Structure formats: C-alpha cells, structure tokens
C-alpha atoms as a printed R data frame, in Angstrom:
   type eleno elety resid chain resno      x      y      z
1  ATOM     1    CA   MET     A     1 43.438 45.216 89.766
2  ATOM     2    CA   ASP     A     2 40.515 46.717 88.603
3  ATOM     3    CA   LEU     A     3 40.247 46.617 84.204
4  ATOM     4    CA   LEU     A     4 41.297 49.567 83.879
5  ATOM     5    CA   GLN     A     5 44.499 50.373 86.239
6  ATOM     6    CA   SER     A     6 46.810 48.815 83.986
7  ATOM     7    CA   GLU     A     7 45.425 50.815 81.026
8  ATOM     8    CA   ILE     A     8 46.696 54.375 82.803
9  ATOM     9    CA   ILE     A     9 50.235 55.663 81.682
10 ATOM    10    CA   ARG     A    10 51.456 57.694 84.896
11 ATOM    11    CA   GLU     A    11 54.061 60.525 84.645
12 ATOM    12    CA   LEU     A    12 56.296 61.760 87.450
13 ATOM    13    CA   GLN     A    13 57.172 65.410 87.454
14 ATOM    14    CA   LEU     A    14 59.314 67.744 90.189
15 ATOM    15    CA   THR     A    15 57.882 70.924 90.629
16 ATOM    16    CA   GLU     A    16 59.658 73.887 91.041
17 ATOM    17    CA   ASP     A    17 59.719 73.608 95.111
18 ATOM    18    CA   GLN     A    18 60.870 69.973 94.595
19 ATOM    19    CA   THR     A    19 57.206 68.441 94.635
20 ATOM    20    CA   VAL     A    20 56.862 64.908 93.610
21 ATOM    21    CA   VAL     A    21 53.076 65.337 91.149
22 ATOM    22    CA   GLU     A    22 51.729 62.895 89.196
23 ATOM    23    CA   THR     A    23 49.955 63.572 86.054
24 ATOM    24    CA   LYS     A    24 47.349 60.977 84.288
25 ATOM    25    CA   GLN     A    25 48.498 60.967 80.284
26 ATOM    26    CA   ARG     A    26 46.115 59.474 77.860
27 ATOM    27    CA   VAL     A    27 44.067 56.460 78.406
28 ATOM    28    CA   GLY     A    28 43.612 54.525 75.137
29 ATOM    29    CA   ILE     A    29 40.011 53.584 74.697
30 ATOM    30    CA   TYR     A    30 39.512 50.562 72.175
31 ATOM    31    CA   GLU     A    31 37.822 47.155 71.515
32 ATOM    32    CA   VAL     A    32 39.086 43.923 71.023
33 ATOM    33    CA   MET     A    33 36.725 40.962 69.446
34 ATOM    34    CA   ARG     A    34 38.133 37.497 70.181
35 ATOM    35    CA   LEU     A    35 37.563 35.122 67.896
36 ATOM    36    CA   ASN     A    36 36.036 31.649 69.100
37 ATOM    37    CA   SER     A    37 34.368 29.075 67.109
38 ATOM    38    CA   GLU     A    38 31.071 30.795 67.001
39 ATOM    39    CA   LEU     A    39 32.021 34.237 66.252
40 ATOM    40    CA   ARG     A    40 34.580 32.451 62.882
41 ATOM    41    CA   GLN     A    41 31.098 30.500 61.809
42 ATOM    42    CA   LEU     A    42 29.633 33.538 61.781
43 ATOM    43    CA   ILE     A    43 31.913 35.328 59.523
44 ATOM    44    CA   VAL     A    44 32.479 32.872 57.018
45 ATOM    45    CA   LYS     A    45 28.429 33.038 57.098
46 ATOM    46    CA   GLY     A    46 28.673 36.621 55.836
47 ATOM    47    CA   ILE     A    47 26.786 38.399 58.197
48 ATOM    48    CA   PRO     A    48 26.643 42.004 58.342
49 ATOM    49    CA   ALA     A    49 29.285 43.566 60.626
50 ATOM    50    CA   GLU     A    50 26.034 44.834 63.262
51 ATOM    51    CA   GLU     A    51 25.126 41.420 63.664
52 ATOM    52    CA   LEU     A    52 28.528 40.425 64.797
53 ATOM    53    CA   HIS     A    53 29.678 43.055 66.427
54 ATOM    54    CA   ALA     A    54 25.759 41.886 68.942
55 ATOM    55    CA   ALA     A    55 26.812 38.387 68.485
56 ATOM    56    CA   ALA     A    56 30.790 39.359 69.996
57 ATOM    57    CA   VAL     A    57 29.073 41.631 72.873
58 ATOM    58    CA   ALA     A    58 26.229 38.817 73.902
59 ATOM    59    CA   GLY     A    59 29.738 36.627 74.300
60 ATOM    60    CA   GLY     A    60 31.159 39.122 76.778
61 ATOM    61    CA   MET     A    61 33.370 41.711 74.355
62 ATOM    62    CA   ILE     A    62 32.668 44.550 76.208
63 ATOM    63    CA   ASP     A    63 32.526 47.381 73.012
64 ATOM    64    CA   VAL     A    64 34.264 51.095 72.508
65 ATOM    65    CA   LYS     A    65 31.371 52.529 73.678
66 ATOM    66    CA   ARG     A    66 31.405 50.831 76.691
67 ATOM    67    CA   TYR     A    67 34.514 50.979 77.414
68 ATOM    68    CA   ALA     A    68 34.411 54.582 77.143
69 ATOM    69    CA   ALA     A    69 31.447 54.819 79.817
70 ATOM    70    CA   LEU     A    70 34.429 53.053 82.325
71 ATOM    71    CA   VAL     A    71 37.267 55.336 81.550
72 ATOM    72    CA   LEU     A    72 34.684 57.975 82.414
73 ATOM    73    CA   ALA     A    73 33.889 56.565 85.380
74 ATOM    74    CA   GLU     A    74 37.170 55.600 86.474
75 ATOM    75    CA   GLY     A    75 37.379 59.676 86.351
76 ATOM    76    CA   LEU     A    76 40.517 58.484 83.918
77 ATOM    77    CA   THR     A    77 39.419 61.064 81.180
78 ATOM    78    CA   SER     A    78 36.581 64.009 80.371
79 ATOM    79    CA   THR     A    79 33.569 63.725 78.833
80 ATOM    80    CA   GLU     A    80 35.115 66.265 75.944
81 ATOM    81    CA   GLU     A    81 37.645 64.362 75.324
82 ATOM    82    CA   VAL     A    82 35.341 60.983 74.609
83 ATOM    83    CA   THR     A    83 32.854 62.739 72.916
84 ATOM    84    CA   SER     A    84 36.191 63.987 70.542
85 ATOM    85    CA   VAL     A    85 36.803 60.553 69.376
86 ATOM    86    CA   ILE     A    86 33.332 58.201 69.919
87 ATOM    87    CA   ALA     A    87 30.456 59.116 68.185
88 ATOM    88    CA   MET     A    88 27.803 58.239 70.981
89 ATOM    89    CA   GLY     A    89 24.888 58.615 69.550
90 ATOM    90    CA   ASP     A    90 24.458 55.250 67.886
C-alpha cells in the first residue's frame, strides 16, 4: 500500500442506468510532527518555530507542502484545491 492509498475516501454511487460509479471525495492534507528526544530538547531550549520545523523535516517528517505535492502527483486532488488552502510561495 502506498503512502496515499489509506487517505482516499471513496463513495460508490448508482447512476440512473444502475452502473456503479466510484467518486473520490476530499483528501486530507496535513503534517504530523512526532516528537523525539532531539525535538523535545530543541523545544525546551525555546528555538524559533522555523528551526524546529527544519529539524523535524531533517529527521524525516513530511511537511504539509511536500505532502500536498504527493497528493497532487497521485492525482487525488487538483492544483486549484491545494493552492486554495496552502500558501505555496514560502
């Protein structure tokens, strides 16, 4: 199972001629920072959020923009939908 398969919500619908049609619903785009001892130490030191984020990404976290790119590459959403909810310029 690939990274995105578990995130797809599918709905089966019957058309007027009783054909089953599968439609894709919304896909959540998010990031989760799992804390390890290194990240906890950085938090205790009070480092800026940008540095904490960079350390988490360096440790393997997939940030929200990267995840959005993966969802786009899989064809699970459109560019318009992603750019309507995420500032891609930063």
